[in-house]
C-alpha positions in Angstrom: -1.3 234.8 69.3 0.4 238.0 68.2 -2.0 240.2 66.2 0.6 242.8 65.1 2.8 240.0 63.7 -0.1 238.6 61.8 -1.2 242.0 60.4 2.4 242.8 59.4 2.8 239.4 57.7 -0.5 239.8 55.7 0.7 243.2 54.7 4.1 241.9 53.5 2.4 239.1 51.4 -0.2 241.5 50.0 2.5 244.1 49.1 4.7 241.6 47.3 1.8 240.1 45.4 0.4 243.4 44.4 3.7 244.8 43.2 4.5 241.6 41.2 1.0 241.7 39.7 1.3 245.3 38.7 4.9 244.9 37.3 4.5 241.6 35.4 0.8 240.9 34.7 -0.9 244.3 34.4 -0.3 245.6 30.9 -0.3 249.3 31.8 1.6 251.8 33.8 0.4 252.2 37.4 0.0 255.8 38.4 0.4 255.2 42.2 3.7 256.9 43.2 4.4 254.8 46.3 5.2 251.3 45.2 7.7 248.6 46.2 9.2 248.6 42.7 9.4 252.4 42.7 11.2 252.6 46.0 13.5 249.8 44.9 14.4 251.5 41.7 14.9 254.8 43.4 17.7 253.4 45.7 19.2 251.4 42.9 19.3 254.5 40.6 21.6 256.1 43.2 24.1 253.3 42.5 23.5 253.7 38.7 24.2 257.4 38.8 27.3 256.9 41.0 28.6 254.4 38.4 28.0 256.9 35.6 30.4 259.3 37.3 33.3 256.9 36.8 35.6 258.3 34.0 34.9 256.7 30.7 38.5 255.5 30.3 37.9 252.9 33.0 36.5 249.7 31.5 34.8 248.8 34.8 32.4 251.7 34.2 30.9 250.2 31.1 30.8 246.7 32.6 28.9 247.9 35.6 26.4 249.9 33.5 25.8 246.9 31.3 25.2 244.6 34.3 23.0 247.1 36.2 19.6 246.4 34.5 19.9 242.5 34.6 21.1 242.5 38.2 18.3 245.0 39.1 15.7 242.9 37.4 16.8 239.7 39.2 17.2 241.4 42.5 13.7 242.7 42.4 12.4 239.2 41.8 14.4 237.9 44.7 13.0 240.8 46.9 9.4 239.8 46.0 10.1 236.2 47.0 11.8 237.1 50.2 9.0 239.5 51.2 6.4 236.8 50.8 8.5 234.2 52.7 9.0 236.7 55.6 5.3 237.6 55.4 4.2 234.0 55.9 6.8 233.5 58.6 5.3 236.4 60.6 1.8 234.9 60.1 2.9 231.5 61.4 4.8 233.1 64.2 1.8 235.3 65.1 -0.5 232.2 65.2 2.1 230.2 67.0 1.5 227.4 64.5 2.1 224.0 66.2 4.9 222.0 64.5 5.7 218.3 64.5 8.7 219.0 66.7 7.5 220.6 70.0 10.9 222.1 70.6 10.6 224.2 67.4 7.2 225.7 68.4 7.4 229.5 68.7 10.9 229.7 67.2 11.1 232.4 64.5 14.0 230.7 62.8 12.0 227.4 62.5 9.0 229.3 61.0 11.3 231.1 58.6 12.8 227.7 57.5 9.4 226.2 57.1 8.1 229.1 55.1 11.0 229.1 52.7 10.8 225.3 52.2 7.0 225.6 51.6 7.3 228.6 49.3 9.7 226.8 47.0 7.7 223.6 47.3 10.7 221.6 48.4 8.6 219.4 50.8 11.4 218.0 53.0 8.9 217.0 55.6 11.2 217.6 58.6 9.0 220.6 59.7 5.3 220.0 59.4 2.3 221.9 60.8 -0.1 219.9 63.0 -3.3 221.9 62.9 -5.8 223.3 60.4 -4.6 226.9 60.3 -1.0 226.0 59.8 -1.9 223.4 57.2 -4.1 225.9 55.3 -1.4 228.5 55.4 1.1 226.0 54.1 -1.2 225.1 51.2 -1.8 228.7 50.4 1.9 229.6 50.5 2.9 226.6 48.3 0.3 227.6 45.8 1.5 231.2 45.7 5.1 230.0 45.5 4.4 227.7 42.6 2.5 230.4 40.8 5.2 233.0 41.5 7.9 230.7 40.0 5.8 230.1 36.9 5.2 233.8 36.6 9.0 234.5 36.7 9.7 231.8 34.2 7.3 233.4 31.8 8.5 237.0 32.6 12.1 236.5 31.8 11.6 235.4 28.1 9.3 238.4 27.6 12.0 240.8 28.7 14.8 239.3 26.6 12.7 238.8 23.5 11.8 242.5 23.6 15.5 243.3 24.1 16.5 241.1 21.1 13.9 242.7 18.8 15.1 246.1 19.8 18.8 245.3 19.1 18.0 243.7 15.7 16.2 246.8 14.5 19.1 249.0 15.7 21.7 246.8 14.0 19.8 247.1 10.7 20.3 250.8 10.8 24.1 250.5 10.5 24.2 250.2 6.7 21.8 253.2 6.3 23.0 255.6 9.0 26.3 254.4 10.2 27.2 252.7 13.5 27.2 256.2 15.0 23.9 257.3 13.3 23.2 260.9 12.3 20.5 262.6 10.4 22.8 263.9 7.7 24.4 260.5 7.2 20.9 258.9 6.7 20.0 261.4 4.0 23.4 261.4 2.4 23.6 257.6 2.0 20.1 257.4 0.4 20.7 260.4 -1.8 24.1 259.2 -3.1 22.5 255.9 -4.0 19.6 257.7 -5.7 17.0 255.9 -3.6 15.4 258.5 -1.5 12.2 256.6 -1.8 13.8 253.8 0.2 13.6 256.1 3.2 9.8 255.5 3.3 10.0 251.8 4.4 12.9 252.7 6.7 10.9 255.4 8.5 7.9 253.2 8.6 10.0 250.5 10.3 11.0 253.0 12.9 7.5 254.2 13.4 6.5 250.6 14.2 9.7 250.2 16.3 8.8 253.2 18.4 5.3 251.9 18.9 6.7 248.6 20.1 9.2 250.3 22.4 6.4 252.5 23.8 4.3 249.4 24.7 7.3 247.5 26.1 8.8 250.3 28.1 5.5 251.4 29.7 4.9 247.8 30.9 8.5 247.0 31.8 10.5 250.3 32.3 13.6 248.4 33.3 14.0 247.5 29.6 15.0 251.1 28.9 18.2 250.6 31.0 19.3 247.5 29.1 22.4 248.5 27.1 23.3 247.5 23.6 26.1 245.0 22.7 28.3 247.7 21.2 29.4 250.5 23.6 28.8 253.2 21.0 25.2 252.3 20.3 22.0 252.8 22.2 18.3 252.7 21.4 17.9 256.4 22.4 20.8 257.5 20.3 19.4 255.6 17.2 15.9 256.9 17.8 17.0 260.5 18.2 19.1 260.3 15.0 16.0 259.0 13.1 13.9 261.8 14.5 16.5 264.3 13.5 16.4 262.7 10.0 12.6 263.1 10.0 13.0 266.8 10.5 15.6 267.0 7.7 13.5 264.9 5.4 10.5 267.1 5.9 12.7 270.0 4.9 14.0 268.5 1.7 10.7 266.7 0.6 8.9 269.8 -0.7 8.1 268.4 -4.1 4.5 267.8 -5.3 5.3 264.3 -6.8 3.7 261.3 -5.1 7.1 260.0 -3.7 7.9 263.4 -2.1 4.5 263.7 -0.5 4.6 260.1 0.8 8.1 260.6 2.2 7.0 263.8 3.9 3.9 262.1 5.4 5.9 259.1 6.6 8.6 261.4 8.2 5.8 263.2 10.1 4.2 259.9 11.2 7.6 258.5 12.5 8.3 261.8 14.2 5.0 261.8 16.0 5.4 258.2 17.3 9.0 258.9 18.3 8.1 262.0 20.3 5.2 260.0 21.9 7.7 257.4 23.1 10.2 260.0 24.5 7.5 262.0 26.4 5.7 259.0 27.9 8.9 257.2 28.9 10.3 260.4 30.5 7.2 260.5 32.7 7.3 256.8 33.6 10.9 256.8 34.7 10.8 260.4 36.0 13.4 261.8 33.7 13.0 265.6 33.8 13.2 267.3 30.3 16.3 269.5 30.0 14.9 272.7 28.5 17.9 274.8 29.5 20.5 272.9 27.4 21.8 274.3 24.1 20.5 272.6 21.0 22.6 270.0 19.2 21.8 271.8 15.9 23.8 275.0 15.8 23.5 277.7 13.1 26.9 276.6 11.6 25.9 273.0 11.5 22.6 273.9 9.8 24.5 275.8 7.1 26.8 272.8 6.6 23.8 270.5 6.3 22.1 272.8 3.7 25.3 273.0 1.7 25.7 269.2 1.8 22.1 268.5 0.9 22.2 270.8 -2.1 25.4 269.2 -3.3 23.6 265.9 -3.2 21.0 267.3 -5.7 18.2 267.7 -3.2 16.1 270.8 -2.9 16.7 272.6 0.3 15.7 276.3 0.3 16.3 277.8 3.8 14.1 280.8 4.3 13.9 282.3 7.8 10.4 280.7 8.2 11.8 277.3 7.3 14.7 277.7 9.7 12.3 278.6 12.5 10.1 275.7 11.6 13.1 273.3 12.0 13.9 274.9 15.3 10.4 274.4 16.5 10.3 270.7 15.5 13.6 270.1 17.3 12.4 271.8 20.5 9.5 269.4 20.6 11.6 266.4 21.4 15.1 267.4 22.2 14.6 268.4 25.8 13.1 264.9 26.5 16.0 263.2 24.7 18.4 265.2 26.9 16.6 264.2 30.0 16.5 260.5 29.1 20.2 260.6 28.0 21.2 262.0 31.4 19.0 259.5 33.3 20.1 256.5 31.2 23.8 257.7 31.0 24.0 257.5 27.2 25.2 260.0 24.5 23.0 261.6 22.0 23.9 261.7 18.3 25.3 264.6 16.4 23.5 266.0 13.3 26.7 265.7 11.3 28.9 262.5 11.2 32.6 262.6 11.9 34.7 262.7 8.8 36.8 259.6 9.8 33.8 257.6 10.9 34.2 253.8 10.4 31.2 251.5 10.8 31.4 248.5 13.1 31.1 246.1 10.1 34.2 247.6 8.6 36.5 246.5 11.4 37.6 243.3 13.0 39.8 242.3 15.9 42.3 240.7 13.5 42.5 243.2 10.6 41.4 246.5 12.1 40.1 248.7 9.4 42.9 248.3 6.9 40.6 247.5 3.9 38.8 250.8 4.3 
């Protein structure tokens, strides 16, 4: 009997089970800093950052960034399974479990094969334990393996259903903010159509969307790294544009009529939930806020926004107090957006859309954008 091997094996099994439980089953963020998943993500993030340094002109860069999160997710599952198999191998080896073939007794490779076959419940029957301890361990490992596989089968749909809901909400923003969303474009499109009140359900949808992302990302942080179908879109870019729009809407919704008051209230509610998401996710994935970076909203851009908004027939009186209020609101979330953008390797939106911007729905692989 080898006590160190048994202790190490029990530790490996316990570590894998605990990490899988905290990552998949436990619906809250674990505060313990030293975890198997944390260490795994730390080393994989080195690869992610190195990939981000590849120049954007190379298509391999985007392909690797897109594949990173799914591969990372599957590799972590494989790591849990391997750790449990190795753990039971060490336990059998430590107990010197008698096997049906005496020549295989005490052979680490034989115990590793037996542990793998048992964990995946294959049941070949060519390697069988002969005594009570070995048989008990085999039953325990088979039960854990069966439960682990069931857990993984249930885990994968949760991840991809959350991803699908996120993408659907982002795609619906195209017609209201453009494929490269910006705060001014959101307000401009609604003002030109004379339906500023339609911003209320839109901002409400993004308040709910932010709450759903907050719950999903705190439970499954790897979801934040899943990239969108279109290279020029990301959940962070869309959310930041909506939060920019909330600041702008609060500025132009100064009327006393019910619609203006409701719009201003909803803009504040969406802003609060969006900031909550950015702050909490920054803490969970350890994305340090970038307080030293220059704001995306320059004085010249602010002047352009004011001129455009007034031309649309909206009230937008910019007193020094109002300008400072806008700056204060932006400083409440922009450093966190900068930190997350650097960590996730995505671009943040501009406040003002490009003049020649074409939405994704206006183009095709066959016709280009000739109709527009």
